[in-house]
MIMAR-734165 format. One record per residue (C-alpha): residue number from 1; residue in three letters; chain; y negated, z negated, x negated. Coordinates in steps of 0.2 Angstrom, whole numbers. Layout:
% MIMAR-734165
k NUM, r Ala, c A, y Y, z Z, x X
...
% end
This chain:
% MIMAR-734165
k 1, r Met, c A, y -160, z -523, x -730
k 2, r Ser, c A, y -165, z -528, x -747
k 3, r Thr, c A, y -176, z -544, x -749
k 4, r Asn, c A, y -191, z -545, x -761
k 5, r Ile, c A, y -193, z -562, x -769
k 6, r Gln, c A, y -210, z -569, x -770
k 7, r Lys, c A, y -211, z -584, x -782
k 8, r Val, c A, y -223, z -598, x -778
k 9, r His, c A, y -227, z -609, x -792
k 10, r Leu, c A, y -233, z -627, x -789
k 11, r Arg, c A, y -238, z -633, x -806
k 12, r Thr, c A, y -251, z -646, x -803
k 13, r Lys, c A, y -250, z -662, x -793
k 14, r Gly, c A, y -261, z -665, x -778
k 15, r Ile, c A, y -266, z -658, x -760
k 16, r Leu, c A, y -261, z -640, x -756
k 17, r Pro, c A, y -276, z -630, x -752
k 18, r Val, c A, y -277, z -617, x -738
k 19, r Gln, c A, y -270, z -602, x -749
k 20, r Lys, c A, y -254, z -612, x -753
k 21, r Leu, c A, y -253, z -618, x -734
k 22, r Arg, c A, y -253, z -600, x -729
k 23, r Val, c A, y -239, z -596, x -741
k 24, r Leu, c A, y -229, z -611, x -735
k 25, r Ala, c A, y -231, z -604, x -717
k 26, r Glu, c A, y -225, z -587, x -722
k 27, r Ala, c A, y -210, z -595, x -731
k 28, r Gly, c A, y -205, z -605, x -715
k 29, r Ile, c A, y -209, z -622, x -722
k 30, r Ile, c A, y -222, z -624, x -709
k 31, r Ser, c A, y -215, z -615, x -693
k 32, r His, c A, y -220, z -614, x -675
k 33, r Ala, c A, y -212, z -614, x -658
k 34, r Asp, c A, y -207, z -597, x -650
k 35, r Gly, c A, y -221, z -588, x -642
k 36, r Tyr, c A, y -235, z -598, x -651
k 37, r Pro, c A, y -238, z -590, x -668
k 38, r Leu, c A, y -250, z -600, x -680
k 39, r Glu, c A, y -268, z -596, x -677
k 40, r Glu, c A, y -281, z -592, x -690
k 41, r Asn, c A, y -292, z -607, x -684
k 42, r Gln, c A, y -279, z -619, x -688
k 43, r Phe, c A, y -281, z -617, x -707
k 44, r Gln, c A, y -293, z -629, x -715
k 45, r Pro, c A, y -298, z -630, x -733
k 46, r Asn, c A, y -285, z -644, x -737
k 47, r Ser, c A, y -275, z -645, x -720
k 48, r Ile, c A, y -268, z -637, x -705
k 49, r Asp, c A, y -272, z -642, x -687
k 50, r Leu, c A, y -257, z -646, x -676
k 51, r Arg, c A, y -256, z -640, x -658
k 52, r Leu, c A, y -250, z -649, x -643
k 53, r Gly, c A, y -234, z -642, x -635
k 54, r Glu, c A, y -230, z -638, x -617
k 55, r Lys, c A, y -224, z -655, x -610
k 56, r Ala, c A, y -230, z -674, x -611
k 57, r Tyr, c A, y -220, z -689, x -609
k 58, r Arg, c A, y -227, z -705, x -602
k 59, r Val, c A, y -217, z -719, x -611
k 60, r Arg, c A, y -217, z -738, x -608
k 61, r Cys, c A, y -223, z -742, x -626
k 62, r Ser, c A, y -226, z -736, x -644
k 63, r Phe, c A, y -211, z -735, x -655
k 64, r Leu, c A, y -204, z -729, x -672
k 65, r Pro, c A, y -187, z -721, x -671
k 66, r Glu, c A, y -180, z -726, x -688
k 67, r Asp, c A, y -162, z -725, x -684
k 68, r Glu, c A, y -163, z -712, x -670
k 69, r Ser, c A, y -172, z -696, x -666
k 70, r Val, c A, y -188, z -696, x -656
k 71, r Asp, c A, y -180, z -687, x -642
k 72, r Gln, c A, y -167, z -701, x -641
k 73, r Lys, c A, y -181, z -714, x -640
k 74, r Ile, c A, y -190, z -704, x -627
k 75, r Glu, c A, y -174, z -704, x -616
k 76, r Lys, c A, y -174, z -723, x -617
k 77, r Leu, c A, y -193, z -726, x -614
k 78, r Ser, c A, y -199, z -712, x -603
k 79, r Gln, c A, y -206, z -716, x -586
k 80, r Tyr, c A, y -210, z -698, x -582
k 81, r Asp, c A, y -214, z -681, x -589
k 82, r Phe, c A, y -226, z -667, x -584
k 83, r Ser, c A, y -232, z -650, x -590
k 84, r Ile, c A, y -248, z -648, x -599
k 85, r Thr, c A, y -248, z -629, x -600
k 86, r Asp, c A, y -262, z -627, x -587
k 87, r Gly, c A, y -270, z -644, x -592
k 88, r Ala, c A, y -267, z -662, x -587
k 89, r Ile, c A, y -276, z -679, x -587
k 90, r Leu, c A, y -271, z -693, x -599
k 91, r Glu, c A, y -276, z -710, x -593
k 92, r Pro, c A, y -284, z -723, x -604
k 93, r Asn, c A, y -272, z -736, x -612
k 94, r Cys, c A, y -256, z -727, x -607
k 95, r Val, c A, y -244, z -721, x -621
k 96, r Tyr, c A, y -240, z -703, x -621
k 97, r Ile, c A, y -228, z -693, x -632
k 98, r Ile, c A, y -231, z -674, x -634
k 99, r Pro, c A, y -220, z -663, x -644
k 100, r Leu, c A, y -231, z -652, x -656
k 101, r Leu, c A, y -229, z -633, x -657
k 102, r Glu, c A, y -227, z -634, x -676
k 103, r Glu, c A, y -211, z -639, x -686
k 104, r Leu, c A, y -210, z -644, x -704
k 105, r His, c A, y -195, z -640, x -716
k 106, r Leu, c A, y -199, z -648, x -732
k 107, r Pro, c A, y -187, z -645, x -747
k 108, r Ser, c A, y -178, z -659, x -753
k 109, r His, c A, y -175, z -658, x -772
k 110, r Ile, c A, y -175, z -666, x -789
k 111, r Ser, c A, y -188, z -658, x -801
k 112, r Pro, c A, y -188, z -645, x -807
k 113, r Gln, c A, y -183, z -636, x -792
k 114, r Lys, c A, y -181, z -619, x -786
k 115, r Thr, c A, y -178, z -617, x -767
k 116, r Leu, c A, y -175, z -600, x -759
k 117, r Phe, c A, y -181, z -596, x -742
k 118, r Asn, c A, y -174, z -581, x -734
k 119, r Gly, c A, y -175, z -572, x -717
k 120, r Ser, c A, y -193, z -567, x -715
k 121, r Asp, c A, y -196, z -553, x -704
k 122, r Asn, c A, y -205, z -543, x -717
k 123, r Gly, c A, y -190, z -543, x -729
k 124, r Val, c A, y -199, z -555, x -741
k 125, r Gly, c A, y -190, z -571, x -748
k 126, r Tyr, c A, y -199, z -585, x -756
k 127, r Glu, c A, y -194, z -595, x -771
k 128, r Ile, c A, y -204, z -611, x -772
k 129, r Ile, c A, y -204, z -617, x -790
k 130, r Ser, c A, y -211, z -635, x -791
k 131, r Gly, c A, y -210, z -650, x -802
k 132, r Glu, c A, y -213, z -663, x -789
k 133, r His, c A, y -208, z -667, x -771
k 134, r Leu, c A, y -217, z -660, x -757
k 135, r Ser, c A, y -222, z -673, x -743
k 136, r Ala, c A, y -235, z -673, x -729
k 137, r Lys, c A, y -248, z -684, x -721
k 138, r Ala, c A, y -256, z -683, x -704
k 139, r Asn, c A, y -272, z -689, x -697
k 140, r Pro, c A, y -283, z -688, x -682
k 141, r Lys, c A, y -296, z -674, x -682
k 142, r Ser, c A, y -314, z -681, x -683
k 143, r Thr, c A, y -317, z -676, x -664
k 144, r Thr, c A, y -302, z -686, x -659
k 145, r Gly, c A, y -308, z -702, x -667
k 146, r Arg, c A, y -325, z -700, x -660
k 147, r Leu, c A, y -318, z -699, x -642
k 148, r Asp, c A, y -309, z -715, x -645
k 149, r Val, c A, y -292, z -706, x -643
k 150, r Phe, c A, y -279, z -715, x -653
k 151, r Thr, c A, y -266, z -703, x -660
k 152, r Arg, c A, y -251, z -704, x -673
k 153, r Val, c A, y -238, z -691, x -678
k 154, r Ile, c A, y -220, z -697, x -677
k 155, r Thr, c A, y -205, z -688, x -684
k 156, r Asp, c A, y -186, z -691, x -682
k 157, r His, c A, y -178, z -706, x -690
k 158, r Ser, c A, y -195, z -711, x -697
k 159, r His, c A, y -201, z -729, x -701
k 160, r Arg, c A, y -219, z -725, x -703
k 161, r Phe, c A, y -232, z -716, x -693
k 162, r Glu, c A, y -241, z -701, x -700
k 163, r Glu, c A, y -231, z -700, x -716
k 164, r Ile, c A, y -217, z -686, x -718
k 165, r Gln, c A, y -205, z -688, x -733
k 166, r Ser, c A, y -198, z -675, x -744
k 167, r Gly, c A, y -183, z -666, x -736
k 168, r Tyr, c A, y -189, z -669, x -718
k 169, r Thr, c A, y -184, z -654, x -707
k 170, r Gly, c A, y -187, z -654, x -689
k 171, r Arg, c A, y -200, z -656, x -675
k 172, r Met, c A, y -216, z -667, x -675
k 173, r Tyr, c A, y -222, z -677, x -660
k 174, r Leu, c A, y -239, z -684, x -657
k 175, r Glu, c A, y -242, z -701, x -649
k 176, r Val, c A, y -258, z -701, x -639
k 177, r Val, c A, y -267, z -716, x -632
k 178, r Pro, c A, y -284, z -713, x -624
k 179, r Lys, c A, y -294, z -729, x -625
k 180, r Ser, c A, y -312, z -727, x -618
k 181, r Phe, c A, y -311, z -711, x -607
k 182, r Pro, c A, y -298, z -701, x -598
k 183, r Ile, c A, y -295, z -685, x -607
k 184, r Arg, c A, y -289, z -668, x -600
k 185, r Val, c A, y -278, z -659, x -613
k 186, r Lys, c A, y -267, z -643, x -612
k 187, r Thr, c A, y -255, z -634, x -623
k 188, r Gly, c A, y -263, z -628, x -639
k 189, r His, c A, y -276, z -642, x -641
k 190, r Gln, c A, y -278, z -648, x -658
k 191, r Leu, c A, y -280, z -667, x -660
k 192, r Asn, c A, y -272, z -670, x -677
k 193, r Gln, c A, y -271, z -662, x -694
k 194, r Leu, c A, y -258, z -661, x -708
k 195, r Arg, c A, y -259, z -661, x -727
k 196, r Ile, c A, y -245, z -657, x -738
k 197, r Arg, c A, y -244, z -665, x -756
k 198, r His, c A, y -236, z -659, x -772
k 199, r Gly, c A, y -232, z -676, x -779
k 200, r His, c A, y -244, z -690, x -775
k 201, r Thr, c A, y -259, z -692, x -787
k 202, r Val, c A, y -274, z -703, x -781
k 203, r Leu, c A, y -290, z -705, x -792
k 204, r Ser, c A, y -291, z -722, x -800
k 205, r Asp, c A, y -307, z -732, x -799
k 206, r Gln, c A, y -312, z -727, x -817
k 207, r Asp, c A, y -309, z -708, x -812
k 208, r Ile, c A, y -321, z -711, x -797
k 209, r Leu, c A, y -334, z -719, x -807
k 210, r Arg, c A, y -333, z -705, x -821
k 211, r Lys, c A, y -334, z -691, x -807
k 212, r His, c A, y -349, z -700, x -799
k 213, r Ser, c A, y -358, z -701, x -816
k 214, r Ser, c A, y -356, z -682, x -819
k 215, r Ala, c A, y -357, z -675, x -801
k 216, r Pro, c A, y -363, z -688, x -789
k 217, r Leu, c A, y -352, z -693, x -774
k 218, r Leu, c A, y -364, z -705, x -766
k 219, r Phe, c A, y -382, z -704, x -762
k 220, r Lys, c A, y -395, z -717, x -756
k 221, r Glu, c A, y -405, z -715, x -740
k 222, r Asp, c A, y -419, z -708, x -750
k 223, r Gly, c A, y -408, z -694, x -757
k 224, r Asn, c A, y -406, z -701, x -774
k 225, r Pro, c A, y -389, z -704, x -781
k 226, r Val, c A, y -382, z -721, x -780
k 227, r Pro, c A, y -383, z -729, x -798
k 228, r Val, c A, y -366, z -730, x -805
k 229, r Asp, c A, y -368, z -748, x -808
k 230, r Asp, c A, y -370, z -750, x -789
k 231, r Val, c A, y -355, z -740, x -784
k 232, r Lys, c A, y -342, z -752, x -777
k 233, r Val, c A, y -324, z -747, x -780
k 234, r Asn, c A, y -308, z -757, x -778
k 235, r Asn, c A, y -293, z -745, x -776
k 236, r Gly, c A, y -305, z -733, x -768
k 237, r Leu, c A, y -324, z -730, x -765
k 238, r Phe, c A, y -332, z -742, x -753
k 239, r Leu, c A, y -345, z -737, x -740
k 240, r Ser, c A, y -356, z -748, x -729
k 241, r Val, c A, y -363, z -748, x -712
k 242, r Asn, c A, y -380, z -743, x -707
k 243, r Leu, c A, y -389, z -754, x -694
k 244, r Ser, c A, y -407, z -751, x -700
k 245, r Gly, c A, y -420, z -740, x -694
k 246, r Lys, c A, y -438, z -738, x -686
k 247, r Lys, c A, y -441, z -747, x -670
k 248, r Gly, c A, y -433, z -738, x -656
k 249, r Glu, c A, y -422, z -727, x -667
k 250, r Val, c A, y -403, z -726, x -662
k 251, r Val, c A, y -392, z -733, x -675
k 252, r Gly, c A, y -376, z -733, x -665
k 253, r Tyr, c A, y -367, z -730, x -648
k 254, r Lys, c A, y -356, z -741, x -637
k 255, r Ala, c A, y -344, z -732, x -625
k 256, r Lys, c A, y -346, z -736, x -607
k 257, r Asn, c A, y -331, z -741, x -596
k 258, r His, c A, y -323, z -732, x -581
k 259, r Arg, c A, y -331, z -715, x -584
k 260, r Asp, c A, y -325, z -698, x -578
k 261, r Tyr, c A, y -313, z -689, x -588
k 262, r Ile, c A, y -317, z -677, x -603
k 263, r Asp, c A, y -310, z -660, x -603
k 264, r Leu, c A, y -307, z -656, x -621
k 265, r Asp, c A, y -311, z -637, x -618
k 266, r Asn, c A, y -329, z -642, x -614
k 267, r Ile, c A, y -340, z -641, x -629
k 268, r Asn, c A, y -358, z -647, x -629
k 269, r Tyr, c A, y -356, z -651, x -611
k 270, r Tyr, c A, y -357, z -669, x -606
k 271, r Glu, c A, y -373, z -680, x -605
k 272, r Val, c A, y -373, z -693, x -618
k 273, r Ser, c A, y -381, z -706, x -606
k 274, r Glu, c A, y -366, z -705, x -594
k 275, r Tyr, c A, y -353, z -710, x -607
k 276, r Trp, c A, y -363, z -720, x -621
k 277, r Glu, c A, y -375, z -734, x -622
k 278, r Pro, c A, y -387, z -732, x -637
k 279, r Ile, c A, y -389, z -746, x -649
k 280, r Tyr, c A, y -406, z -747, x -656
k 281, r Ala, c A, y -412, z -754, x -673
k 282, r Gln, c A, y -416, z -772, x -673
k 283, r Gln, c A, y -428, z -782, x -684
k 284, r Asp, c A, y -414, z -793, x -690
k 285, r Asp, c A, y -402, z -779, x -694
k 286, r His, c A, y -387, z -787, x -687
k 287, r Leu, c A, y -376, z -785, x -672
k 288, r Ile, c A, y -362, z -794, x -663
k 289, r Leu, c A, y -348, z -783, x -658
k 290, r Glu, c A, y -339, z -786, x -641
k 291, r Pro, c A, y -320, z -788, x -641
k 292, r Glu, c A, y -311, z -772, x -638
k 293, r Ala, c A, y -327, z -762, x -635
k 294, r Phe, c A, y -328, z -746, x -645
k 295, r Tyr, c A, y -343, z -741, x -656
k 296, r Ile, c A, y -349, z -727, x -666
k 297, r Phe, c A, y -360, z -730, x -682
k 298, r Ala, c A, y -364, z -721, x -697
k 299, r Ser, c A, y -362, z -725, x -716
k 300, r Lys, c A, y -377, z -731, x -725
k 301, r Glu, c A, y -373, z -720, x -740
k 302, r Arg, c A, y -373, z -701, x -739
k 303, r Cys, c A, y -357, z -694, x -747
k 304, r Arg, c A, y -350, z -678, x -753
k 305, r Ile, c A, y -333, z -671, x -757
k 306, r Pro, c A, y -332, z -659, x -772
k 307, r Lys, c A, y -322, z -643, x -770
k 308, r Asp, c A, y -309, z -649, x -782
k 309, r Leu, c A, y -305, z -665, x -772
k 310, r Ala, c A, y -299, z -670, x -755
k 311, r Ala, c A, y -303, z -687, x -747
k 312, r Glu, c A, y -296, z -699, x -734
k 313, r Met, c A, y -306, z -713, x -726
k 314, r Ile, c A, y -296, z -728, x -724
k 315, r Ala, c A, y -300, z -744, x -714
k 316, r Tyr, c A, y -307, z -758, x -725
k 317, r Asp, c A, y -294, z -773, x -724
k 318, r Thr, c A, y -305, z -789, x -720
k 319, r Gly, c A, y -289, z -799, x -721
k 320, r Ser, c A, y -292, z -805, x -703
k 321, r Gly, c A, y -285, z -790, x -693
k 322, r Glu, c A, y -300, z -792, x -681
k 323, r Leu, c A, y -310, z -777, x -686
k 324, r Arg, c A, y -303, z -759, x -686
k 325, r Thr, c A, y -314, z -745, x -693
k 326, r His, c A, y -313, z -727, x -694
k 327, r Tyr, c A, y -298, z -719, x -684
k 328, r Ala, c A, y -300, z -702, x -691
k 329, r Gly, c A, y -296, z -700, x -709
k 330, r Phe, c A, y -297, z -683, x -718
k 331, r Phe, c A, y -313, z -677, x -727
k 332, r Asp, c A, y -311, z -659, x -733
k 333, r Ser, c A, y -317, z -652, x -749
k 334, r Gly, c A, y -336, z -647, x -747
k 335, r Phe, c A, y -340, z -660, x -735
k 336, r Gly, c A, y -358, z -665, x -738
k 337, r Gly, c A, y -362, z -649, x -747
k 338, r Arg, c A, y -367, z -647, x -765
k 339, r Ile, c A, y -376, z -660, x -776
k 340, r Glu, c A, y -393, z -653, x -771
k 341, r Asp, c A, y -389, z -655, x -752
k 342, r Lys, c A, y -388, z -674, x -756
k 343, r Gly, c A, y -372, z -677, x -745
k 344, r Ala, c A, y -369, z -682, x -727
k 345, r Arg, c A, y -366, z -699, x -718
k 346, r Ala, c A, y -349, z -703, x -713
k 347, r Val, c A, y -347, z -707, x -695
k 348, r Leu, c A, y -337, z -724, x -692
k 349, r Glu, c A, y -327, z -727, x -676
k 350, r Val, c A, y -326, z -746, x -674
k 351, r Arg, c A, y -317, z -758, x -663
k 352, r Ser, c A, y -317, z -777, x -664
k 353, r His, c A, y -301, z -786, x -659
k 354, r Asp, c A, y -298, z -803, x -650
k 355, r Val, c A, y -315, z -811, x -654
k 356, r Pro, c A, y -334, z -806, x -655
k 357, r Phe, c A, y -337, z -800, x -673
k 358, r Leu, c A, y -354, z -800, x -683
k 359, r Ile, c A, y -358, z -785, x -693
k 360, r Glu, c A, y -374, z -783, x -704
k 361, r Asp, c A, y -383, z -769, x -711
k 362, r Gly, c A, y -376, z -764, x -728
k 363, r Gln, c A, y -359, z -773, x -724
k 364, r Thr, c A, y -344, z -765, x -732
k 365, r Phe, c A, y -334, z -756, x -719
k 366, r Cys, c A, y -322, z -743, x -726
k 367, r Ser, c A, y -315, z -736, x -741
k 368, r Met, c A, y -313, z -718, x -747
k 369, r Lys, c A, y -299, z -712, x -758
k 370, r Phe, c A, y -298, z -696, x -767
k 371, r Glu, c A, y -284, z -684, x -772
k 372, r Pro, c A, y -286, z -668, x -782
k 373, r Asn, c A, y -282, z -651, x -775
k 374, r Thr, c A, y -268, z -642, x -784
k 375, r Gln, c A, y -280, z -627, x -784
k 376, r Ile, c A, y -298, z -624, x -778
k 377, r Pro, c A, y -298, z -618, x -760
k 378, r Pro, c A, y -306, z -601, x -757
k 379, r Tyr, c A, y -318, z -609, x -744
k 380, r Val, c A, y -324, z -626, x -741
k 381, r Tyr, c A, y -330, z -637, x -727
k 382, r Gly, c A, y -347, z -630, x -721
k 383, r Asp, c A, y -356, z -615, x -714
k 384, r Asp, c A, y -342, z -603, x -720
k 385, r Ile, c A, y -330, z -609, x -707
k 386, r Glu, c A, y -343, z -616, x -694
k 387, r Ser, c A, y -338, z -634, x -697
k 388, r Asn, c A, y -345, z -646, x -683
k 389, r Tyr, c A, y -351, z -660, x -693
k 390, r Gln, c A, y -358, z -653, x -710
k 391, r Gly, c A, y -374, z -662, x -715
k 392, r Gln, c A, y -373, z -675, x -701
k 393, r Glu, c A, y -382, z -690, x -698
k 394, r Leu, c A, y -376, z -702, x -684
k 395, r Arg, c A, y -367, z -690, x -673
k 396, r Leu, c A, y -356, z -691, x -657
k 397, r Gly, c A, y -341, z -679, x -654
k 398, r Lys, c A, y -344, z -660, x -651
k 399, r His, c A, y -341, z -662, x -632
k 400, r Phe, c A, y -357, z -671, x -629
k 401, r Lys, c A, y -375, z -663, x -628
k 402, r Gln, c A, y -385, z -667, x -643
k 403, r Gly, c A, y -401, z -660, x -650
% end
């Protein structure tokens, strides 16, 4: 049978948008386990959601394999394994490794590169023509972070979590550690997402300021753009925490301990009061975080991600290691809407380690870095794909009942 060759040109550096991710899936660079074809709802504007496989391993501790495969490490550290095809409960503060249904087969090359992928069922081969390496980065989905579920993707022989280097071919695994609540998971649940990069280009601070000047990225609480002279940048765009509000207004939530499990299939189901303690606005606009307690807050600024960019929220390094903010990292193109929509608040997942920690209204909390898309995605975050958190204020995860 003759094979038609489809050439795929990757000419610009940046994050591959959804139309390119679909081509990589057709070419076999993103593949799937037998019997579990990729689903339409996995494809996001700048990423693809990853699905849990059929089995979970309870292991003694977290690890990075480096000189071994993940399976070899699991063999050494596993205490027991169990099927999650019909659902199973993961207990808080236990470490689980779950093989994912997706595999990754990134070409390894020196630019310029032409790599031929054959063997597709429809008789089409793909020639990927690129000038830069293809690499990948994973992050928890927003809902995963808001449930205080700590997750990280691991690959064979890797020495870093979440990052997958050019040339990697093989399975991906997810480390899952529920923190505040037990969770019920099953095969096919989507806790993490993957972006693929052509090269690696991050907007400089000057690029961010220029972008904000022409098409605002940050807005004040009154809806006006933050003046460019007040925009804080230092290897990324800084956001601060909001603790101010009218008397009786909820400005945050603290997770309750020893609660019943949360079934990830149940959307808009659980009573907020059973799992969360509300934090109300105080006259002095400050709060002392309890060690190891988990909190949800919102950013003081409202932000938007233009359709030509993708963003990642990263924790602000205080230099002390005592405060971790924002477990979930990716912000898709279109988050916060158009300029006239005046952005949306970023929700911050926060935990203080070791000692009580004072936070104050307007305190710098996290940083957002921007990368260009190699092309404009055909759709963006928002109503077109029924995104859960578009236009949000302070917002818990989608599993809880909210007005």
